[in-house]
PDB file of all heavy atoms in Angstrom:
ATOM      1  N   MET A   1       0.821  -1.205   0.000  1.00  0.00           N
ATOM      2  CA  MET A   1       0.000   0.000   0.000  1.00  0.00           C
ATOM      3  C   MET A   1       0.857   1.258   0.000  1.00  0.00           C
ATOM      4  O   MET A   1       0.344   2.330  -0.165  1.00  0.00           O
ATOM      5  CB  MET A   1      -0.938   0.013   1.204  1.00  0.00           C
ATOM      6  CG  MET A   1      -1.902  -1.174   1.262  1.00  0.00           C
ATOM      7  SD  MET A   1      -3.103  -1.237  -0.056  1.00  0.00           S
ATOM      8  CE  MET A   1      -4.054   0.211   0.271  1.00  0.00           C
ATOM      9  N   GLY A   2       2.144   1.093   0.240  1.00  0.00           N
ATOM     10  CA  GLY A   2       3.043   2.233   0.203  1.00  0.00           C
ATOM     11  C   GLY A   2       3.153   2.998   1.500  1.00  0.00           C
ATOM     12  O   GLY A   2       3.865   3.987   1.567  1.00  0.00           O
ATOM     13  N   ASP A   3       2.454   2.560   2.548  1.00  0.00           N
ATOM     14  CA  ASP A   3       2.502   3.307   3.798  1.00  0.00           C
ATOM     15  C   ASP A   3       2.957   2.444   4.976  1.00  0.00           C
ATOM     16  O   ASP A   3       2.668   2.731   6.116  1.00  0.00           O
ATOM     17  CB  ASP A   3       1.150   3.929   4.102  1.00  0.00           C
ATOM     18  CG  ASP A   3       0.028   2.905   4.197  1.00  0.00           C
ATOM     19  OD1 ASP A   3       0.278   1.713   3.950  1.00  0.00           O
ATOM     20  OD2 ASP A   3      -1.102   3.308   4.512  1.00  0.00           O
ATOM     21  N   CYS A   4       3.727   1.407   4.699  1.00  0.00           N
ATOM     22  CA  CYS A   4       4.199   0.516   5.758  1.00  0.00           C
ATOM     23  C   CYS A   4       5.239   1.230   6.615  1.00  0.00           C
ATOM     24  O   CYS A   4       6.250   1.699   6.113  1.00  0.00           O
ATOM     25  CB  CYS A   4       4.800  -0.752   5.158  1.00  0.00           C
ATOM     26  SG  CYS A   4       5.454  -1.881   6.404  1.00  0.00           S
ATOM     27  N   TRP A   5       5.002   1.283   7.896  1.00  0.00           N
ATOM     28  CA  TRP A   5       5.936   1.973   8.792  1.00  0.00           C
ATOM     29  C   TRP A   5       7.272   1.234   8.878  1.00  0.00           C
ATOM     30  O   TRP A   5       8.313   1.855   9.014  1.00  0.00           O
ATOM     31  CB  TRP A   5       5.330   2.153  10.182  1.00  0.00           C
ATOM     32  CG  TRP A   5       5.059   0.852  10.884  1.00  0.00           C
ATOM     33  CD1 TRP A   5       3.899   0.132  10.860  1.00  0.00           C
ATOM     34  CD2 TRP A   5       5.961   0.101  11.696  1.00  0.00           C
ATOM     35  NE1 TRP A   5       4.030  -1.010  11.601  1.00  0.00           N
ATOM     36  CE2 TRP A   5       5.288  -1.058  12.133  1.00  0.00           C
ATOM     37  CE3 TRP A   5       7.270   0.288  12.096  1.00  0.00           C
ATOM     38  CZ2 TRP A   5       5.890  -2.015  12.947  1.00  0.00           C
ATOM     39  CZ3 TRP A   5       7.865  -0.672  12.910  1.00  0.00           C
ATOM     40  CH2 TRP A   5       7.176  -1.801  13.327  1.00  0.00           C
ATOM     41  N   ALA A   6       7.258  -0.079   8.765  1.00  0.00           N
ATOM     42  CA  ALA A   6       8.501  -0.850   8.849  1.00  0.00           C
ATOM     43  C   ALA A   6       9.392  -0.574   7.636  1.00  0.00           C
ATOM     44  O   ALA A   6      10.605  -0.429   7.768  1.00  0.00           O
ATOM     45  CB  ALA A   6       8.194  -2.335   8.969  1.00  0.00           C
ATOM     46  N   ALA A   7       8.803  -0.501   6.467  1.00  0.00           N
ATOM     47  CA  ALA A   7       9.573  -0.201   5.260  1.00  0.00           C
ATOM     48  C   ALA A   7      10.122   1.216   5.308  1.00  0.00           C
ATOM     49  O   ALA A   7      11.266   1.460   4.934  1.00  0.00           O
ATOM     50  CB  ALA A   7       8.703  -0.387   4.020  1.00  0.00           C
ATOM     51  N   ALA A   8       9.330   2.138   5.801  1.00  0.00           N
ATOM     52  CA  ALA A   8       9.774   3.528   5.894  1.00  0.00           C
ATOM     53  C   ALA A   8      10.954   3.660   6.851  1.00  0.00           C
ATOM     54  O   ALA A   8      11.889   4.421   6.590  1.00  0.00           O
ATOM     55  CB  ALA A   8       8.620   4.418   6.343  1.00  0.00           C
ATOM     56  N   GLN A   9      10.945   2.919   7.946  1.00  0.00           N
ATOM     57  CA  GLN A   9      12.030   2.988   8.918  1.00  0.00           C
ATOM     58  C   GLN A   9      13.300   2.343   8.407  1.00  0.00           C
ATOM     59  O   GLN A   9      14.395   2.741   8.791  1.00  0.00           O
ATOM     60  CB  GLN A   9      11.630   2.324  10.229  1.00  0.00           C
ATOM     61  CG  GLN A   9      10.730   3.172  11.076  1.00  0.00           C
ATOM     62  CD  GLN A   9      10.478   2.527  12.430  1.00  0.00           C
ATOM     63  OE1 GLN A   9      10.541   1.318  12.592  1.00  0.00           O
ATOM     64  NE2 GLN A   9      10.186   3.356  13.407  1.00  0.00           N
ATOM     65  N   SER A  10      13.182   1.328   7.568  1.00  0.00           N
ATOM     66  CA  SER A  10      14.366   0.592   7.134  1.00  0.00           C
ATOM     67  C   SER A  10      15.263   1.415   6.228  1.00  0.00           C
ATOM     68  O   SER A  10      16.470   1.249   6.234  1.00  0.00           O
ATOM     69  CB  SER A  10      13.972  -0.696   6.412  1.00  0.00           C
ATOM     70  OG  SER A  10      13.560  -0.427   5.090  1.00  0.00           O
ATOM     71  N   GLY A  11      14.680   2.289   5.423  1.00  0.00           N
ATOM     72  CA  GLY A  11      15.455   3.077   4.485  1.00  0.00           C
ATOM     73  C   GLY A  11      15.940   2.260   3.294  1.00  0.00           C
ATOM     74  O   GLY A  11      16.592   2.793   2.410  1.00  0.00           O
ATOM     75  N   ARG A  12      15.647   0.960   3.269  1.00  0.00           N
ATOM     76  CA  ARG A  12      16.084   0.087   2.177  1.00  0.00           C
ATOM     77  C   ARG A  12      14.946  -0.307   1.263  1.00  0.00           C
ATOM     78  O   ARG A  12      15.164  -0.978   0.258  1.00  0.00           O
ATOM     79  CB  ARG A  12      16.710  -1.195   2.738  1.00  0.00           C
ATOM     80  CG  ARG A  12      17.919  -0.938   3.590  1.00  0.00           C
ATOM     81  CD  ARG A  12      18.479  -2.237   4.122  1.00  0.00           C
ATOM     82  NE  ARG A  12      17.458  -2.901   4.932  1.00  0.00           N
ATOM     83  CZ  ARG A  12      17.462  -4.193   5.225  1.00  0.00           C
ATOM     84  NH1 ARG A  12      18.420  -4.957   4.799  1.00  0.00           N
ATOM     85  NH2 ARG A  12      16.510  -4.711   5.966  1.00  0.00           N
ATOM     86  N   CYS A  13      13.754   0.077   1.592  1.00  0.00           N
ATOM     87  CA  CYS A  13      12.584  -0.347   0.829  1.00  0.00           C
ATOM     88  C   CYS A  13      11.905   0.850   0.192  1.00  0.00           C
ATOM     89  O   CYS A  13      12.061   1.981   0.627  1.00  0.00           O
ATOM     90  CB  CYS A  13      11.587  -1.049   1.752  1.00  0.00           C
ATOM     91  SG  CYS A  13      12.267  -2.465   2.599  1.00  0.00           S
ATOM     92  N   ARG A  14      11.121   0.552  -0.820  1.00  0.00           N
ATOM     93  CA  ARG A  14      10.280   1.583  -1.423  1.00  0.00           C
ATOM     94  C   ARG A  14       8.925   0.959  -1.726  1.00  0.00           C
ATOM     95  O   ARG A  14       8.829  -0.264  -1.874  1.00  0.00           O
ATOM     96  CB  ARG A  14      10.921   2.169  -2.658  1.00  0.00           C
ATOM     97  CG  ARG A  14      11.085   1.217  -3.803  1.00  0.00           C
ATOM     98  CD  ARG A  14      11.571   1.963  -5.046  1.00  0.00           C
ATOM     99  NE  ARG A  14      11.172   1.230  -6.211  1.00  0.00           N
ATOM    100  CZ  ARG A  14      11.991   0.520  -6.960  1.00  0.00           C
ATOM    101  NH1 ARG A  14      13.267   0.469  -6.691  1.00  0.00           N
ATOM    102  NH2 ARG A  14      11.537  -0.126  -8.005  1.00  0.00           N
ATOM    103  N   PRO A  15       7.885   1.755  -1.826  1.00  0.00           N
ATOM    104  CA  PRO A  15       6.551   1.214  -2.055  1.00  0.00           C
ATOM    105  C   PRO A  15       6.451   0.485  -3.390  1.00  0.00           C
ATOM    106  O   PRO A  15       7.091   0.859  -4.368  1.00  0.00           O
ATOM    107  CB  PRO A  15       5.646   2.438  -2.061  1.00  0.00           C
ATOM    108  CG  PRO A  15       6.440   3.546  -1.475  1.00  0.00           C
ATOM    109  CD  PRO A  15       7.875   3.205  -1.692  1.00  0.00           C
ATOM    110  N   ALA A  16       5.648  -0.544  -3.421  1.00  0.00           N
ATOM    111  CA  ALA A  16       5.345  -1.262  -4.660  1.00  0.00           C
ATOM    112  C   ALA A  16       4.034  -0.721  -5.207  1.00  0.00           C
ATOM    113  O   ALA A  16       3.181  -0.243  -4.458  1.00  0.00           O
ATOM    114  CB  ALA A  16       5.207  -2.754  -4.380  1.00  0.00           C
ATOM    115  N   THR A  17       3.889  -0.814  -6.502  1.00  0.00           N
ATOM    116  CA  THR A  17       2.604  -0.451  -7.091  1.00  0.00           C
ATOM    117  C   THR A  17       1.603  -1.544  -6.746  1.00  0.00           C
ATOM    118  O   THR A  17       1.969  -2.653  -6.339  1.00  0.00           O
ATOM    119  CB  THR A  17       2.700  -0.332  -8.625  1.00  0.00           C
ATOM    120  OG1 THR A  17       2.991  -1.620  -9.180  1.00  0.00           O
ATOM    121  CG2 THR A  17       3.764   0.682  -9.043  1.00  0.00           C
ATOM    122  N   ARG A  18       0.342  -1.270  -6.946  1.00  0.00           N
ATOM    123  CA  ARG A  18      -0.699  -2.276  -6.701  1.00  0.00           C
ATOM    124  C   ARG A  18      -0.429  -3.520  -7.537  1.00  0.00           C
ATOM    125  O   ARG A  18      -0.505  -4.646  -7.045  1.00  0.00           O
ATOM    126  CB  ARG A  18      -2.077  -1.685  -7.028  1.00  0.00           C
ATOM    127  CG  ARG A  18      -3.203  -2.687  -6.896  1.00  0.00           C
ATOM    128  CD  ARG A  18      -4.550  -2.046  -7.239  1.00  0.00           C
ATOM    129  NE  ARG A  18      -5.593  -3.031  -7.304  1.00  0.00           N
ATOM    130  CZ  ARG A  18      -6.242  -3.527  -6.260  1.00  0.00           C
ATOM    131  NH1 ARG A  18      -5.940  -3.115  -5.052  1.00  0.00           N
ATOM    132  NH2 ARG A  18      -7.180  -4.435  -6.406  1.00  0.00           N
ATOM    133  N   GLN A  19      -0.082  -3.328  -8.815  1.00  0.00           N
ATOM    134  CA  GLN A  19       0.162  -4.468  -9.701  1.00  0.00           C
ATOM    135  C   GLN A  19       1.385  -5.266  -9.247  1.00  0.00           C
ATOM    136  O   GLN A  19       1.367  -6.498  -9.267  1.00  0.00           O
ATOM    137  CB  GLN A  19       0.336  -4.006 -11.150  1.00  0.00           C
ATOM    138  CG  GLN A  19       0.372  -5.165 -12.129  1.00  0.00           C
ATOM    139  CD  GLN A  19      -0.898  -6.001 -12.081  1.00  0.00           C
ATOM    140  OE1 GLN A  19      -2.012  -5.483 -12.129  1.00  0.00           O
ATOM    141  NE2 GLN A  19      -0.749  -7.314 -11.974  1.00  0.00           N
ATOM    142  N   GLN A  20       2.460  -4.596  -8.829  1.00  0.00           N
ATOM    143  CA  GLN A  20       3.642  -5.296  -8.338  1.00  0.00           C
ATOM    144  C   GLN A  20       3.310  -6.123  -7.096  1.00  0.00           C
ATOM    145  O   GLN A  20       3.769  -7.259  -6.960  1.00  0.00           O
ATOM    146  CB  GLN A  20       4.757  -4.299  -8.001  1.00  0.00           C
ATOM    147  CG  GLN A  20       5.396  -3.668  -9.211  1.00  0.00           C
ATOM    148  CD  GLN A  20       6.326  -2.532  -8.839  1.00  0.00           C
ATOM    149  OE1 GLN A  20       6.088  -1.797  -7.873  1.00  0.00           O
ATOM    150  NE2 GLN A  20       7.387  -2.379  -9.608  1.00  0.00           N
ATOM    151  N   ALA A  21       2.520  -5.559  -6.210  1.00  0.00           N
ATOM    152  CA  ALA A  21       2.134  -6.283  -4.994  1.00  0.00           C
ATOM    153  C   ALA A  21       1.285  -7.504  -5.330  1.00  0.00           C
ATOM    154  O   ALA A  21       1.496  -8.585  -4.794  1.00  0.00           O
ATOM    155  CB  ALA A  21       1.381  -5.353  -4.040  1.00  0.00           C
ATOM    156  N   LEU A  22       0.328  -7.336  -6.234  1.00  0.00           N
ATOM    157  CA  LEU A  22      -0.515  -8.463  -6.644  1.00  0.00           C
ATOM    158  C   LEU A  22       0.324  -9.564  -7.289  1.00  0.00           C
ATOM    159  O   LEU A  22       0.152 -10.742  -6.981  1.00  0.00           O
ATOM    160  CB  LEU A  22      -1.599  -7.989  -7.610  1.00  0.00           C
ATOM    161  CG  LEU A  22      -2.739  -7.174  -7.000  1.00  0.00           C
ATOM    162  CD1 LEU A  22      -3.603  -6.563  -8.095  1.00  0.00           C
ATOM    163  CD2 LEU A  22      -3.566  -8.017  -6.062  1.00  0.00           C
ATOM    164  N   ASP A  23       1.238  -9.179  -8.169  1.00  0.00           N
ATOM    165  CA  ASP A  23       2.100 -10.163  -8.834  1.00  0.00           C
ATOM    166  C   ASP A  23       2.948 -10.912  -7.811  1.00  0.00           C
ATOM    167  O   ASP A  23       3.081 -12.139  -7.882  1.00  0.00           O
ATOM    168  CB  ASP A  23       3.003  -9.494  -9.867  1.00  0.00           C
ATOM    169  CG  ASP A  23       2.242  -8.992 -11.086  1.00  0.00           C
ATOM    170  OD1 ASP A  23       1.083  -9.409 -11.303  1.00  0.00           O
ATOM    171  OD2 ASP A  23       2.819  -8.164 -11.825  1.00  0.00           O
ATOM    172  N   ALA A  24       3.531 -10.200  -6.866  1.00  0.00           N
ATOM    173  CA  ALA A  24       4.373 -10.834  -5.850  1.00  0.00           C
ATOM    174  C   ALA A  24       3.562 -11.805  -4.995  1.00  0.00           C
ATOM    175  O   ALA A  24       4.007 -12.922  -4.718  1.00  0.00           O
ATOM    176  CB  ALA A  24       5.031  -9.770  -4.975  1.00  0.00           C
ATOM    177  N   LEU A  25       2.376 -11.395  -4.596  1.00  0.00           N
ATOM    178  CA  LEU A  25       1.534 -12.260  -3.775  1.00  0.00           C
ATOM    179  C   LEU A  25       1.093 -13.498  -4.552  1.00  0.00           C
ATOM    180  O   LEU A  25       1.043 -14.600  -4.008  1.00  0.00           O
ATOM    181  CB  LEU A  25       0.322 -11.491  -3.250  1.00  0.00           C
ATOM    182  CG  LEU A  25       0.654 -10.414  -2.217  1.00  0.00           C
ATOM    183  CD1 LEU A  25      -0.560  -9.528  -1.978  1.00  0.00           C
ATOM    184  CD2 LEU A  25       1.146 -11.036  -0.923  1.00  0.00           C
ATOM    185  N   ARG A  26       0.805 -13.340  -5.826  1.00  0.00           N
ATOM    186  CA  ARG A  26       0.404 -14.484  -6.659  1.00  0.00           C
ATOM    187  C   ARG A  26       1.562 -15.463  -6.852  1.00  0.00           C
ATOM    188  O   ARG A  26       1.338 -16.645  -7.072  1.00  0.00           O
ATOM    189  CB  ARG A  26      -0.120 -14.001  -8.002  1.00  0.00           C
ATOM    190  CG  ARG A  26      -1.486 -13.367  -7.893  1.00  0.00           C
ATOM    191  CD  ARG A  26      -2.038 -12.961  -9.236  1.00  0.00           C
ATOM    192  NE  ARG A  26      -3.309 -12.294  -9.079  1.00  0.00           N
ATOM    193  CZ  ARG A  26      -3.607 -11.110  -9.596  1.00  0.00           C
ATOM    194  NH1 ARG A  26      -2.732 -10.469 -10.350  1.00  0.00           N
ATOM    195  NH2 ARG A  26      -4.785 -10.566  -9.393  1.00  0.00           N
ATOM    196  N   GLN A  27       2.786 -14.955  -6.771  1.00  0.00           N
ATOM    197  CA  GLN A  27       3.972 -15.806  -6.894  1.00  0.00           C
ATOM    198  C   GLN A  27       4.398 -16.356  -5.532  1.00  0.00           C
ATOM    199  O   GLN A  27       5.484 -16.879  -5.387  1.00  0.00           O
ATOM    200  CB  GLN A  27       5.114 -15.024  -7.538  1.00  0.00           C
ATOM    201  CG  GLN A  27       4.849 -14.665  -8.967  1.00  0.00           C
ATOM    202  CD  GLN A  27       5.940 -13.794  -9.543  1.00  0.00           C
ATOM    203  OE1 GLN A  27       7.038 -13.709  -9.033  1.00  0.00           O
ATOM    204  NE2 GLN A  27       5.625 -13.123 -10.647  1.00  0.00           N
ATOM    205  N   GLN A  28       3.526 -16.198  -4.538  1.00  0.00           N
ATOM    206  CA  GLN A  28       3.714 -16.744  -3.201  1.00  0.00           C
ATOM    207  C   GLN A  28       4.846 -16.076  -2.424  1.00  0.00           C
ATOM    208  O   GLN A  28       5.433 -16.689  -1.534  1.00  0.00           O
ATOM    209  CB  GLN A  28       3.910 -18.251  -3.268  1.00  0.00           C
ATOM    210  CG  GLN A  28       2.870 -18.931  -4.121  1.00  0.00           C
ATOM    211  CD  GLN A  28       2.053 -19.950  -3.381  1.00  0.00           C
ATOM    212  OE1 GLN A  28       2.517 -20.539  -2.447  1.00  0.00           O
ATOM    213  NE2 GLN A  28       0.844 -20.146  -3.819  1.00  0.00           N
ATOM    214  N   THR A  29       5.155 -14.818  -2.743  1.00  0.00           N
ATOM    215  CA  THR A  29       6.097 -14.051  -1.943  1.00  0.00           C
ATOM    216  C   THR A  29       5.412 -13.753  -0.616  1.00  0.00           C
ATOM    217  O   THR A  29       4.274 -13.273  -0.602  1.00  0.00           O
ATOM    218  CB  THR A  29       6.458 -12.722  -2.640  1.00  0.00           C
ATOM    219  OG1 THR A  29       6.991 -13.031  -3.923  1.00  0.00           O
ATOM    220  CG2 THR A  29       7.443 -11.922  -1.836  1.00  0.00           C
ATOM    221  N   PRO A  30       6.056 -14.040   0.502  1.00  0.00           N
ATOM    222  CA  PRO A  30       5.410 -13.773   1.795  1.00  0.00           C
ATOM    223  C   PRO A  30       5.096 -12.278   1.961  1.00  0.00           C
ATOM    224  O   PRO A  30       5.938 -11.434   1.679  1.00  0.00           O
ATOM    225  CB  PRO A  30       6.454 -14.211   2.825  1.00  0.00           C
ATOM    226  CG  PRO A  30       7.399 -15.086   2.085  1.00  0.00           C
ATOM    227  CD  PRO A  30       7.383 -14.628   0.663  1.00  0.00           C
ATOM    228  N   PRO A  31       3.885 -11.972   2.405  1.00  0.00           N
ATOM    229  CA  PRO A  31       3.517 -10.564   2.601  1.00  0.00           C
ATOM    230  C   PRO A  31       4.187  -9.981   3.843  1.00  0.00           C
ATOM    231  O   PRO A  31       4.592 -10.703   4.749  1.00  0.00           O
ATOM    232  CB  PRO A  31       1.998 -10.605   2.773  1.00  0.00           C
ATOM    233  CG  PRO A  31       1.738 -11.972   3.312  1.00  0.00           C
ATOM    234  CD  PRO A  31       2.774 -12.870   2.700  1.00  0.00           C
ATOM    235  N   CYS A  32       4.290  -8.686   3.878  1.00  0.00           N
ATOM    236  CA  CYS A  32       4.826  -7.981   5.042  1.00  0.00           C
ATOM    237  C   CYS A  32       3.939  -8.283   6.256  1.00  0.00           C
ATOM    238  O   CYS A  32       2.714  -8.175   6.179  1.00  0.00           O
ATOM    239  CB  CYS A  32       4.852  -6.484   4.767  1.00  0.00           C
ATOM    240  SG  CYS A  32       5.348  -5.486   6.192  1.00  0.00           S
ATOM    241  N   ILE A  33       4.570  -8.661   7.354  1.00  0.00           N
ATOM    242  CA  ILE A  33       3.803  -8.991   8.558  1.00  0.00           C
ATOM    243  C   ILE A  33       3.297  -7.747   9.280  1.00  0.00           C
ATOM    244  O   ILE A  33       2.479  -7.843  10.182  1.00  0.00           O
ATOM    245  CB  ILE A  33       4.622  -9.862   9.525  1.00  0.00           C
ATOM    246  CG1 ILE A  33       5.874  -9.122   9.986  1.00  0.00           C
ATOM    247  CG2 ILE A  33       4.973 -11.191   8.891  1.00  0.00           C
ATOM    248  CD1 ILE A  33       6.621  -9.807  11.115  1.00  0.00           C
ATOM    249  N   HIS A  34       3.774  -6.582   8.881  1.00  0.00           N
ATOM    250  CA  HIS A  34       3.378  -5.342   9.546  1.00  0.00           C
ATOM    251  C   HIS A  34       2.175  -4.678   8.872  1.00  0.00           C
ATOM    252  O   HIS A  34       1.220  -4.323   9.537  1.00  0.00           O
ATOM    253  CB  HIS A  34       4.552  -4.369   9.602  1.00  0.00           C
ATOM    254  CG  HIS A  34       5.747  -4.953  10.271  1.00  0.00           C
ATOM    255  ND1 HIS A  34       5.788  -5.216  11.619  1.00  0.00           N
ATOM    256  CD2 HIS A  34       6.934  -5.360   9.766  1.00  0.00           C
ATOM    257  CE1 HIS A  34       6.961  -5.751  11.930  1.00  0.00           C
ATOM    258  NE2 HIS A  34       7.674  -5.845  10.821  1.00  0.00           N
ATOM    259  N   CYS A  35       2.236  -4.524   7.550  1.00  0.00           N
ATOM    260  CA  CYS A  35       1.147  -3.811   6.870  1.00  0.00           C
ATOM    261  C   CYS A  35       0.162  -4.741   6.165  1.00  0.00           C
ATOM    262  O   CYS A  35      -0.897  -4.297   5.740  1.00  0.00           O
ATOM    263  CB  CYS A  35       1.706  -2.800   5.878  1.00  0.00           C
ATOM    264  SG  CYS A  35       2.628  -3.516   4.501  1.00  0.00           S
ATOM    265  N   ARG A  36       0.479  -6.035   6.049  1.00  0.00           N
ATOM    266  CA  ARG A  36      -0.386  -7.061   5.466  1.00  0.00           C
ATOM    267  C   ARG A  36      -1.046  -6.619   4.145  1.00  0.00           C
ATOM    268  O   ARG A  36      -2.271  -6.486   4.054  1.00  0.00           O
ATOM    269  CB  ARG A  36      -1.464  -7.486   6.471  1.00  0.00           C
ATOM    270  CG  ARG A  36      -0.929  -8.111   7.736  1.00  0.00           C
ATOM    271  CD  ARG A  36      -0.092  -9.315   7.485  1.00  0.00           C
ATOM    272  NE  ARG A  36      -0.826 -10.330   6.716  1.00  0.00           N
ATOM    273  CZ  ARG A  36      -0.516 -11.598   6.688  1.00  0.00           C
ATOM    274  NH1 ARG A  36       0.500 -12.037   7.355  1.00  0.00           N
ATOM    275  NH2 ARG A  36      -1.214 -12.429   5.958  1.00  0.00           N
ATOM    276  N   PRO A  37      -0.243  -6.397   3.097  1.00  0.00           N
ATOM    277  CA  PRO A  37      -0.826  -5.981   1.818  1.00  0.00           C
ATOM    278  C   PRO A  37      -1.787  -7.015   1.241  1.00  0.00           C
ATOM    279  O   PRO A  37      -2.686  -6.664   0.487  1.00  0.00           O
ATOM    280  CB  PRO A  37       0.397  -5.793   0.915  1.00  0.00           C
ATOM    281  CG  PRO A  37       1.444  -6.673   1.512  1.00  0.00           C
ATOM    282  CD  PRO A  37       1.198  -6.612   3.001  1.00  0.00           C
ATOM    283  N   ASP A  38      -1.618  -8.298   1.604  1.00  0.00           N
ATOM    284  CA  ASP A  38      -2.535  -9.323   1.123  1.00  0.00           C
ATOM    285  C   ASP A  38      -3.957  -9.053   1.602  1.00  0.00           C
ATOM    286  O   ASP A  38      -4.921  -9.189   0.856  1.00  0.00           O
ATOM    287  CB  ASP A  38      -2.080 -10.718   1.534  1.00  0.00           C
ATOM    288  CG  ASP A  38      -1.795 -10.846   3.027  1.00  0.00           C
ATOM    289  OD1 ASP A  38      -1.522  -9.822   3.694  1.00  0.00           O
ATOM    290  OD2 ASP A  38      -1.836 -11.965   3.529  1.00  0.00           O
ATOM    291  N   THR A  39      -4.083  -8.631   2.843  1.00  0.00           N
ATOM    292  CA  THR A  39      -5.402  -8.311   3.393  1.00  0.00           C
ATOM    293  C   THR A  39      -5.948  -7.038   2.752  1.00  0.00           C
ATOM    294  O   THR A  39      -7.113  -6.981   2.363  1.00  0.00           O
ATOM    295  CB  THR A  39      -5.306  -8.129   4.913  1.00  0.00           C
ATOM    296  OG1 THR A  39      -4.804  -9.342   5.475  1.00  0.00           O
ATOM    297  CG2 THR A  39      -6.664  -7.819   5.523  1.00  0.00           C
ATOM    298  N   ALA A  40      -5.098  -6.016   2.630  1.00  0.00           N
ATOM    299  CA  ALA A  40      -5.529  -4.745   2.057  1.00  0.00           C
ATOM    300  C   ALA A  40      -5.961  -4.895   0.602  1.00  0.00           C
ATOM    301  O   ALA A  40      -6.878  -4.207   0.145  1.00  0.00           O
ATOM    302  CB  ALA A  40      -4.406  -3.713   2.152  1.00  0.00           C
ATOM    303  N   LEU A  41      -5.326  -5.836  -0.120  1.00  0.00           N
ATOM    304  CA  LEU A  41      -5.667  -6.044  -1.528  1.00  0.00           C
ATOM    305  C   LEU A  41      -6.714  -7.125  -1.738  1.00  0.00           C
ATOM    306  O   LEU A  41      -7.106  -7.416  -2.853  1.00  0.00           O
ATOM    307  CB  LEU A  41      -4.393  -6.398  -2.318  1.00  0.00           C
ATOM    308  CG  LEU A  41      -3.366  -5.281  -2.413  1.00  0.00           C
ATOM    309  CD1 LEU A  41      -2.057  -5.816  -2.976  1.00  0.00           C
ATOM    310  CD2 LEU A  41      -3.892  -4.140  -3.254  1.00  0.00           C
ATOM    311  N   GLY A  42      -7.166  -7.738  -0.651  1.00  0.00           N
ATOM    312  CA  GLY A  42      -8.213  -8.744  -0.735  1.00  0.00           C
ATOM    313  C   GLY A  42      -7.727 -10.118  -1.139  1.00  0.00           C
ATOM    314  O   GLY A  42      -8.499 -10.944  -1.596  1.00  0.00           O
ATOM    315  N   ILE A  43      -6.418 -10.371  -0.978  1.00  0.00           N
ATOM    316  CA  ILE A  43      -5.859 -11.695  -1.260  1.00  0.00           C
ATOM    317  C   ILE A  43      -5.383 -12.264   0.061  1.00  0.00           C
ATOM    318  O   ILE A  43      -4.451 -11.749   0.669  1.00  0.00           O
ATOM    319  CB  ILE A  43      -4.680 -11.609  -2.243  1.00  0.00           C
ATOM    320  CG1 ILE A  43      -5.131 -11.039  -3.567  1.00  0.00           C
ATOM    321  CG2 ILE A  43      -4.040 -12.993  -2.424  1.00  0.00           C
ATOM    322  CD1 ILE A  43      -4.019 -10.836  -4.561  1.00  0.00           C
ATOM    323  N   LEU A  44      -6.041 -13.327   0.524  1.00  0.00           N
ATOM    324  CA  LEU A  44      -5.688 -13.903   1.804  1.00  0.00           C
ATOM    325  C   LEU A  44      -4.827 -15.134   1.605  1.00  0.00           C
ATOM    326  O   LEU A  44      -4.968 -15.859   0.629  1.00  0.00           O
ATOM    327  CB  LEU A  44      -6.954 -14.259   2.590  1.00  0.00           C
ATOM    328  CG  LEU A  44      -7.856 -13.071   2.886  1.00  0.00           C
ATOM    329  CD1 LEU A  44      -9.117 -13.542   3.591  1.00  0.00           C
ATOM    330  CD2 LEU A  44      -7.153 -12.037   3.722  1.00  0.00           C
ATOM    331  N   ASP A  45      -3.955 -15.374   2.551  1.00  0.00           N
ATOM    332  CA  ASP A  45      -3.053 -16.515   2.526  1.00  0.00           C
ATOM    333  C   ASP A  45      -3.846 -17.816   2.594  1.00  0.00           C
ATOM    334  O   ASP A  45      -4.603 -18.036   3.525  1.00  0.00           O
ATOM    335  CB  ASP A  45      -2.087 -16.420   3.710  1.00  0.00           C
ATOM    336  CG  ASP A  45      -1.050 -17.519   3.728  1.00  0.00           C
ATOM    337  OD1 ASP A  45      -1.014 -18.337   2.790  1.00  0.00           O
ATOM    338  OD2 ASP A  45      -0.252 -17.541   4.683  1.00  0.00           O
ATOM    339  N   GLN A  46      -3.664 -18.685   1.621  1.00  0.00           N
ATOM    340  CA  GLN A  46      -4.388 -19.957   1.571  1.00  0.00           C
ATOM    341  C   GLN A  46      -4.006 -20.878   2.725  1.00  0.00           C
ATOM    342  O   GLN A  46      -4.795 -21.667   3.186  1.00  0.00           O
ATOM    343  CB  GLN A  46      -4.113 -20.662   0.241  1.00  0.00           C
ATOM    344  CG  GLN A  46      -4.576 -19.866  -0.963  1.00  0.00           C
ATOM    345  CD  GLN A  46      -6.062 -19.632  -0.988  1.00  0.00           C
ATOM    346  OE1 GLN A  46      -6.828 -20.499  -0.619  1.00  0.00           O
ATOM    347  NE2 GLN A  46      -6.486 -18.463  -1.418  1.00  0.00           N
ATOM    348  N   ALA A  47      -2.773 -20.778   3.224  1.00  0.00           N
ATOM    349  CA  ALA A  47      -2.301 -21.656   4.281  1.00  0.00           C
ATOM    350  C   ALA A  47      -3.030 -21.397   5.595  1.00  0.00           C
ATOM    351  O   ALA A  47      -3.137 -22.280   6.434  1.00  0.00           O
ATOM    352  CB  ALA A  47      -0.803 -21.477   4.476  1.00  0.00           C
ATOM    353  N   THR A  48      -3.539 -20.186   5.774  1.00  0.00           N
ATOM    354  CA  THR A  48      -4.231 -19.864   7.021  1.00  0.00           C
ATOM    355  C   THR A  48      -5.732 -20.020   6.871  1.00  0.00           C
ATOM    356  O   THR A  48      -6.482 -19.691   7.773  1.00  0.00           O
ATOM    357  CB  THR A  48      -3.913 -18.417   7.469  1.00  0.00           C
ATOM    358  OG1 THR A  48      -4.380 -17.513   6.469  1.00  0.00           O
ATOM    359  CG2 THR A  48      -2.435 -18.231   7.740  1.00  0.00           C
ATOM    360  N   GLY A  49      -6.153 -20.502   5.732  1.00  0.00           N
ATOM    361  CA  GLY A  49      -7.586 -20.721   5.523  1.00  0.00           C
ATOM    362  C   GLY A  49      -8.333 -19.475   5.153  1.00  0.00           C
ATOM    363  O   GLY A  49      -9.539 -19.411   5.216  1.00  0.00           O
ATOM    364  N   GLY A  50      -7.614 -18.413   4.746  1.00  0.00           N
ATOM    365  CA  GLY A  50      -8.229 -17.146   4.446  1.00  0.00           C
ATOM    366  C   GLY A  50      -8.809 -17.043   3.151  1.00  0.00           C
ATOM    367  O   GLY A  50      -9.319 -17.389   2.298  1.00  0.00           O
TER     368      GLY A  50
END
């Protein structure tokens, strides 16, 4: 979503576009545990039954 506080503090990250986030999640890249872009984008982790 571009507003993750953990990414902002690290100084090593930059926001992903919506499409980049969707592509990464579809390729099973683990979502950020702080801002949970999977939840914000409506894609829930299949392993947790979401």
